[in-house]
C-alpha positions in Angstrom: -31.0 134.5 -139.4 -28.9 134.8 -136.5 -28.2 138.9 -137.3 -32.0 139.2 -138.0 -33.1 137.8 -134.3 -30.1 139.8 -133.2 -31.4 143.5 -134.9 -34.9 142.6 -133.8 -33.9 142.2 -130.1 -31.5 145.8 -130.3 -34.7 147.1 -131.7 -36.9 146.0 -129.0 -34.6 146.6 -126.5 -34.2 150.1 -127.7 -38.0 150.9 -127.7 -38.3 149.7 -124.2 -35.0 151.9 -123.2 -36.3 155.2 -124.8 -39.9 154.6 -123.7 -41.6 157.1 -121.4 -44.9 157.0 -119.8 -47.4 159.8 -120.9 -49.3 161.6 -118.3 -52.5 163.6 -118.9 -52.5 165.7 -115.7 -55.7 168.1 -115.0 -55.2 171.4 -112.8 -58.9 171.5 -112.1 -59.4 174.8 -110.5 -62.5 177.4 -109.8 -61.1 181.0 -111.2 -57.4 179.9 -110.2 -58.6 178.4 -106.7 -58.1 174.4 -106.3 -61.1 172.5 -107.1 -62.6 170.0 -104.6 -65.3 168.1 -104.8 -68.7 169.3 -102.2 -66.4 172.6 -101.6 -68.1 175.7 -101.6 -67.6 178.2 -104.1 -69.0 181.5 -105.3 -69.4 182.6 -108.7 -69.1 186.1 -110.5 -72.8 186.9 -109.2 -72.1 186.0 -105.6 -73.8 182.7 -105.6 -72.4 179.9 -103.6 -72.5 176.7 -104.9 -71.0 173.3 -104.9 -70.3 170.5 -107.3 -71.4 167.2 -106.3 -70.3 165.0 -109.5 -68.0 165.7 -112.5 -67.0 163.2 -115.1 -66.6 163.0 -118.6 -65.2 161.1 -121.7 -62.1 161.5 -123.4 -60.7 159.6 -126.3 -59.2 160.3 -129.8 -56.0 161.2 -128.5 -53.0 162.5 -131.0 -49.5 163.0 -129.7 -48.0 165.0 -132.7 -48.4 162.5 -135.2 -48.6 159.6 -132.9 -52.5 158.1 -132.7 -53.5 156.5 -129.4 -56.3 154.3 -129.2 -57.3 155.1 -125.6 -60.6 156.1 -123.5 -60.6 158.0 -120.6 -63.7 158.5 -118.0 -62.4 161.8 -115.9 -63.5 162.4 -112.9 -63.3 166.0 -110.9 -61.9 163.8 -108.1 -58.8 162.5 -109.8 -55.9 165.0 -111.3 -53.9 162.2 -113.4 -54.1 159.8 -116.1 -52.0 157.4 -117.9 -52.2 157.4 -121.6 -49.8 154.4 -121.5 -45.9 154.2 -122.4 -44.3 154.9 -125.7 -41.0 155.5 -127.4 -41.3 159.7 -127.7 -39.3 162.3 -125.6 -41.5 165.3 -126.5 -44.7 166.3 -127.3 -45.3 169.9 -129.3 -49.1 169.4 -130.0 -51.6 167.4 -128.4 -55.3 166.5 -129.6 -58.1 165.2 -127.8 -61.8 164.4 -128.1 -64.3 164.7 -125.6 -67.3 162.3 -126.0 -67.5 158.9 -127.3 -66.9 158.0 -130.7 -69.6 157.7 -133.1 -69.2 153.9 -133.3 -68.8 153.3 -129.8 -71.8 155.0 -128.6 -75.6 154.4 -129.9 -76.8 150.9 -129.6 -73.6 149.8 -127.8 -73.8 147.5 -125.0 -71.4 148.4 -122.1 -71.7 144.7 -120.7 -69.4 143.6 -123.3 -66.2 145.6 -121.4 -64.7 144.7 -118.1 -65.7 146.7 -115.4 -62.6 148.6 -115.2 -62.7 149.7 -118.8 -63.8 153.1 -118.9 -67.0 152.5 -121.3 -67.8 149.5 -118.8 -70.7 149.6 -116.5 -70.5 152.4 -113.9 -72.5 153.5 -110.6 -73.6 156.1 -110.8 -74.1 155.0 -114.6 -72.4 157.0 -117.3 -74.8 154.8 -120.2 -78.1 155.8 -120.4 -79.3 152.7 -122.5 -78.6 150.7 -125.7 -80.9 153.4 -127.8 -79.8 156.4 -126.3 -75.8 155.4 -125.8 -73.4 156.9 -123.3 -73.4 160.5 -121.1 -70.5 162.7 -122.7 -70.6 164.9 -120.0 -72.3 164.8 -116.4 -72.0 167.8 -114.1 -73.8 168.3 -111.1 -74.4 170.6 -107.8 -76.1 172.3 -105.3 -76.7 176.3 -104.7 -77.2 178.4 -102.0 -78.9 181.3 -104.4 -79.8 183.5 -101.6 -76.7 182.9 -99.5 -78.8 182.1 -96.5 -76.4 179.1 -95.6 -79.0 176.6 -97.4 -78.5 174.5 -100.1 -82.0 174.5 -101.7 -81.2 174.4 -105.3 -79.6 172.1 -107.6 -78.5 171.6 -111.2 -78.0 168.5 -113.4 -76.7 168.6 -116.9 -76.0 165.0 -118.5 -75.3 165.0 -122.0 -76.0 162.7 -124.7 -75.8 162.6 -128.6 -73.1 162.1 -131.1 -73.3 166.2 -131.8 -71.9 167.0 -128.7 -68.5 165.4 -129.9 -66.0 167.7 -129.5 -62.5 167.9 -131.0 -59.2 170.4 -129.9 -55.7 170.7 -130.6 -53.5 172.3 -127.6 -49.6 173.4 -128.3 -48.1 171.8 -124.9 -44.4 171.9 -125.7 -44.0 168.7 -123.0 -40.6 166.9 -122.8 -39.8 163.6 -120.8 -38.2 164.2 -117.6 -37.2 160.6 -115.4 -39.3 158.5 -117.7 -42.5 160.5 -117.7 -43.7 162.6 -120.1 -46.7 165.3 -118.5 -49.2 166.9 -120.5 -50.4 169.4 -118.1 -53.9 170.8 -118.8 -55.9 173.6 -117.1 -59.8 172.9 -116.1 -61.5 176.3 -115.0 -64.9 174.8 -113.6 -66.2 178.4 -113.1 -65.7 178.9 -116.6 -67.7 175.5 -117.1 -70.5 176.7 -115.3 -71.0 180.1 -117.0 -74.3 178.8 -118.9 -75.5 177.8 -115.6 -78.7 179.8 -114.3 -77.8 179.1 -110.7 -81.0 181.0 -109.7 -83.3 177.9 -110.8 -83.8 174.3 -110.3 -82.7 172.7 -113.4 -82.0 169.1 -114.5 -80.9 168.5 -118.1 -80.8 164.9 -119.3 -81.0 165.2 -123.1 -79.8 164.7 -126.4 -77.4 167.9 -127.6 -79.9 168.6 -130.3 -82.7 168.5 -128.1 -82.0 171.1 -125.5 -80.7 174.7 -126.1 -79.2 174.4 -122.7 -77.3 171.6 -123.2 -76.1 173.2 -126.5 -75.2 176.4 -124.6 -73.1 174.6 -122.3 -71.1 172.1 -124.8 -70.1 175.2 -127.0 -69.3 177.1 -123.9 -66.8 174.6 -123.1 -64.6 175.6 -126.0 -65.7 179.4 -126.7 -64.9 180.3 -122.9 -61.1 178.4 -123.0 -62.4 176.0 -120.2 -59.7 173.5 -120.9 -56.3 174.9 -121.7 -52.6 174.0 -122.0 -50.4 174.6 -119.2 -47.1 174.8 -120.4 -43.9 174.3 -118.5 -41.7 177.1 -120.3 -41.2 180.1 -118.5 -41.9 183.3 -120.4 -39.3 185.4 -118.4 -36.4 182.6 -119.3 -37.4 182.7 -123.1 -34.9 184.1 -125.6 -36.5 185.7 -128.9 -35.8 183.8 -132.3 -38.7 185.3 -134.1 -39.0 188.9 -134.6 -42.5 190.4 -133.7 -43.3 194.2 -133.4 -44.3 196.6 -132.1 -42.7 195.7 -129.0 -44.4 197.0 -126.6 -47.7 196.1 -128.5 -51.3 197.7 -128.1 -53.9 196.2 -130.1 -52.0 193.6 -132.2 -48.5 192.0 -133.0 -47.0 192.0 -136.3 -45.3 188.8 -137.6 -43.4 188.0 -140.6 -45.4 186.9 -143.7 -43.4 183.2 -143.8 -45.2 182.2 -140.7 -48.6 182.1 -142.6 -50.7 179.1 -141.9 -48.6 178.2 -138.9 -50.1 177.4 -135.4 -49.6 179.8 -132.9 -50.3 180.0 -129.0 -49.9 183.4 -126.7 -48.9 181.9 -123.0 -49.0 184.0 -119.8 -46.5 184.5 -117.3 -48.0 181.4 -115.3 -48.0 179.2 -118.3 -51.7 179.5 -119.3 -52.4 179.4 -123.1 -54.4 182.6 -123.6 -54.7 182.7 -127.3 -54.3 180.0 -129.8 -55.2 179.5 -133.5 -53.4 179.8 -137.0 -51.7 182.8 -138.6 -54.3 183.7 -141.7 -52.9 187.3 -141.6 -49.2 189.7 -140.8 -50.8 190.4 -137.6 -52.4 188.7 -134.5 -55.2 190.7 -132.6 -54.1 191.4 -128.9 -57.4 193.5 -127.9 -58.5 190.8 -125.3 -55.1 190.8 -123.6 -54.7 192.4 -120.4 -51.2 194.6 -120.1 -48.5 192.1 -119.2 -45.5 190.1 -120.8 -46.1 187.4 -122.8 -44.7 184.6 -125.2 -45.9 184.0 -128.6 -45.2 180.2 -129.6 -45.2 179.2 -133.2 -45.3 176.1 -134.6 -43.7 176.1 -138.1 -45.0 174.0 -140.7 -41.7 172.1 -140.8 -42.4 171.0 -137.1 -40.1 173.6 -135.5 -41.0 175.7 -132.8 -40.1 179.3 -132.6 -40.7 181.5 -129.6 -40.9 185.4 -128.6 -41.2 187.4 -125.8 -43.5 190.5 -125.7 -45.1 193.0 -123.9 -48.7 194.3 -124.0 -49.7 197.7 -123.2 
């Protein structure tokens, strides 16, 4: 009995000793410029605008094979969120969902949660009512559409409905440092707003299925790479441990058939993930990449990570 107690103590002590706090860090930006609520920005159509509110729910986190039971209410004013402490020292892939799980959404009372819980009552509200559920995304702003210095138009996107729930997996390649394991994400607000017509007053407070504008807004979040991984790896410091050709490449990059069905990501010099997916043929299309130096990272089916540096002409 004494040996069992000692063994249990050692196991608990070891878990505490090697636990790391996992932090989710957002680089909120507007086409590379730091994002700040109520700051003036200019979109690609030369229209000035300000974001006055940006909030969204996240849940369903999975760090490689470790599933977490966390909710976050992310606010554009705050960049860092804790996911708790775990006995892990690296994360290759992170899976995360945007919205509120179906079982926690419609016909649920937020008052059953404490005021500090993400799903608890908020001011301004993130809950529409028991029969409608939570707002998955809230984005509001004002627009100076004619650049006369007067912000005389506004937009509001409040997205409800289980059909708006989205899940994505990103290749992170994060390792712990001094008890902290940072998961760094890029969030391009300019890309988020691509579906917004800034020449009109628009206010959409509705379910995903009831509004084409809300469907376009939600679908754009994944199709336009609004949210990306910001790897800490430097492309210039990587030594190739897989063979890719041609190198330099033009429209495609050929790769060995042994990597079929493995996940891949292509990373820019600044660490931004530009392409990701599953390898389903012996070549990867590079047509949408501009000329430059990149890193390809492949997650093999056995969990190993292989990398190679290549040049796109």
